[in-house]
VEXDREN-2710 file (C-alpha; in Angstrom, 1 decimal):
% VEXDREN-2710
k/r/px/py/pz
1/UNK/-0.1/9.4/4.7
2/UNK/1.3/7.3/7.5
3/UNK/0.4/3.7/7.1
4/UNK/-1.2/3.5/10.5
5/UNK/-2.4/7.2/10.5
6/UNK/-5.9/6.0/9.7
7/UNK/-6.0/3.0/11.9
8/UNK/-8.0/3.1/15.0
9/UNK/-6.2/2.7/18.3
10/UNK/-7.1/2.4/21.9
11/UNK/-5.4/2.0/25.2
12/UNK/-5.5/-1.4/26.7
13/UNK/-5.8/-2.2/30.5
14/UNK/-2.0/-1.9/30.9
15/UNK/-1.9/1.5/29.4
16/UNK/-0.4/0.3/26.1
17/UNK/-1.6/1.5/22.7
18/UNK/-3.2/-1.3/20.7
19/UNK/-4.1/-1.0/17.0
20/UNK/-7.1/-2.3/15.4
21/UNK/-6.8/-4.6/12.4
22/UNK/-6.0/-2.8/9.2
23/UNK/-8.1/-3.8/6.2
24/UNK/-6.8/-3.2/2.7
25/UNK/-9.3/-2.8/-0.4
26/UNK/-9.1/-4.9/-3.5
27/UNK/-7.5/-3.1/-6.4
28/UNK/-9.0/-4.0/-9.7
29/UNK/-7.2/-3.4/-12.9
30/UNK/-7.8/0.1/-14.5
31/UNK/-6.8/1.9/-17.5
32/UNK/-4.7/4.3/-15.5
33/UNK/-2.5/1.4/-14.3
34/UNK/1.0/1.0/-15.6
35/UNK/3.0/-2.2/-15.9
36/UNK/6.8/-2.0/-15.4
37/UNK/9.7/-4.3/-15.5
38/UNK/11.8/-4.0/-12.3
39/UNK/15.4/-3.1/-12.3
40/UNK/18.2/-4.1/-9.9
41/UNK/17.6/-2.8/-6.4
42/UNK/13.8/-2.2/-7.0
43/UNK/11.9/-2.2/-3.7
44/UNK/8.3/-1.5/-2.8
45/UNK/9.0/1.7/-0.9
46/UNK/11.2/3.2/-3.5
47/UNK/8.6/2.4/-6.2
48/UNK/5.9/3.9/-4.1
49/UNK/8.0/7.1/-3.7
50/UNK/8.8/7.1/-7.4
51/UNK/5.2/6.7/-8.6
52/UNK/3.2/8.3/-5.7
53/UNK/5.8/10.6/-3.9
54/UNK/5.1/8.7/-0.7
55/UNK/7.0/5.7/0.6
56/UNK/4.3/4.7/2.9
57/UNK/2.0/3.9/0.0
58/UNK/4.1/0.7/-0.7
59/UNK/1.2/-1.5/0.3
60/UNK/-0.8/-0.4/-2.7
61/UNK/1.7/-1.9/-5.1
62/UNK/2.0/-5.0/-2.9
63/UNK/-1.7/-5.5/-2.8
64/UNK/-2.3/-4.9/-6.5
65/UNK/0.4/-7.6/-7.3
66/UNK/-0.6/-10.1/-4.5
67/UNK/2.8/-9.7/-2.8
68/UNK/3.3/-10.8/0.8
69/UNK/6.4/-10.8/2.8
70/UNK/8.7/-9.5/0.0
71/UNK/10.1/-6.1/-0.4
72/UNK/12.7/-6.3/-3.1
73/UNK/12.6/-7.9/-6.6
74/UNK/14.9/-9.5/-9.2
75/UNK/15.5/-7.5/-12.2
76/UNK/12.9/-8.0/-14.9
77/UNK/10.0/-8.8/-12.4
78/UNK/6.8/-7.5/-14.1
79/UNK/4.7/-5.4/-11.7
80/UNK/1.4/-3.5/-11.9
81/UNK/1.4/0.0/-10.6
82/UNK/-2.1/1.3/-9.8
83/UNK/-2.7/4.7/-11.2
84/UNK/-6.0/5.8/-9.4
85/UNK/-4.6/6.1/-5.8
86/UNK/-7.2/8.6/-4.7
87/UNK/-9.9/6.0/-5.2
88/UNK/-7.8/3.2/-3.5
89/UNK/-7.2/5.5/-0.6
90/UNK/-10.8/6.4/-0.2
91/UNK/-11.7/2.8/-0.2
92/UNK/-8.9/2.1/2.3
93/UNK/-10.5/4.9/4.6
94/UNK/-14.0/3.5/4.2
95/UNK/-12.9/0.0/5.1
96/UNK/-11.1/1.4/8.3
97/UNK/-13.9/3.9/9.1
98/UNK/-11.5/6.7/9.1
99/UNK/-13.4/9.2/6.8
END
């Protein structure tokens, strides 16, 4: 899933593509979540690939942990990895009216 693949876009008066605001769902704690301690070199994109098989889902880990403007972590940082991504992605699509 491309991060902006479900984001509405339009052409402005100058012929440029303009994206709508992307809304992200809240991600409550569930039994399927994992808690990990990061290792040296841990980044959101590589963790998304490891746990979800898709680097573009980095935002799920970021949103679940209240992370903004940070991609890499010091070793030993405790992070929650949401387990039920189909539910999260469904809520994402509903918020952004993309089916």
